[in-house]
N, C-alpha and C positions, 0 to 999 in steps of 0.2 A: 814555309820559309822560316829560317831562324837567323838571328843576329846576336853577336856577342861583342861587348865593349869592356875594356879594362880601364879603370880610373885609378891613377896613382898620384899621391901628393903628400904634403906635410902641412900641419897646422901649428902655428905658434901658440904659446901658452895663453889660455883664455880667449882664443880667436874662434871665429866662425867662418864658414865659407862666404865669399863675397862675389857674386850674389849667393844667397844661402840656399843653393840648389846645386848639387853635384852634377846633374845632367843638363843644366841650363845651356841652351844654345846647341845642344847635340841632337842627333836624330832620335835619341832615346827619351827626349823630353815629352813627346806626344806619341801615343800608341799607334796611330794610323787609322785606317778605315775598317779594320776587322778586330774582333776580340783577340787578345794575345795572352799567353801564359808569360808572366814576368817573374823571373827568378833573380834574386839578389844575394850575392855572397860577399862577405866583408871580413877583413882582419885589420889589426893595427899592431905596431910595435913601438917601443919607446915609452910605454905607459904601464902603470900597474893596475890591478883589478880595483884598487881603492879609488883611483881617479882617472878613468878612461876617457877615450873619445866617446861621445854619445851621439846617437842618430835618431831620426824619425823618418818614416816613409809614408807618403800619401799618394793615392792614385785617384784622380778626379776629386770627389768629396769624401772618399773612403780612406780612413786611417788604417794602414796596413801594419805599421810598427809604431807603437806609442812613443811619444817624445821622451828623451833622456834614456833610451835603451842603449846599454853599453855595446860597443863594437868589440868582438872577441879579440884577445891578445894572441899573438902567434910569433914564431921565429922571425927575427928581423929579416926583411927582404924576401920572405917567402909567403906563398899563399895568395889569395884564398884557395883552398882545396874544395872541390865540389862535394866531396863525401864528408867534410867536416864543418864547413863554415857557411852553410846556408842561413841567411838572415831571415828571408821570407820568400814565399812563392805564392802567387795569386793570379787571378784572371782579370786583366784590364779590359774595360769597355772601350769601344771605338772612340777615338778622340780624347781619351783621358790624358790629363797632364800628370806626369810622374815628377814628384818632388822628393828629393832625398837631402835632408839637412844634416849637417855635421858640425859638432862643436867640441872644442878641446877644453876639458875641465882639469887637465893634468898640469903639474908644475914644470913640465918640460915640453919641448916641441915633439909632436907625435906624428909618425908616418902612418899612412893608411893605404889600403888597396881594396878596391871594390871591383867585382866582376858582375856585369848585368847581362842577362840573356832574355831575349824576346823569342817566343816560339809561337807560330800560328797554329 
């Protein structure tokens, strides 16, 4: 079984998600009763490489993407593309909590798009 969810939004200058977990309250927050392949794709627009949106990803107690990792910039309103924008792919243990933080370090409001896939 697989499941896919797209998360689209915008962050104001200097803001973080509130709560600071992109998947909080969704079916993607906890992995379920079996191990799952979790793949995360991400892009942003409206920011430069010098001051991007930054993210981190943890699954259970395992850090999958280090804090302050830049989200790749791409054409406004498009992406993420599965062949270009994979942020991370890993195996989640049963019951692991997925936490994806996002913070805007840019001097402008930045739009983001994440695509998350679970595959059994």
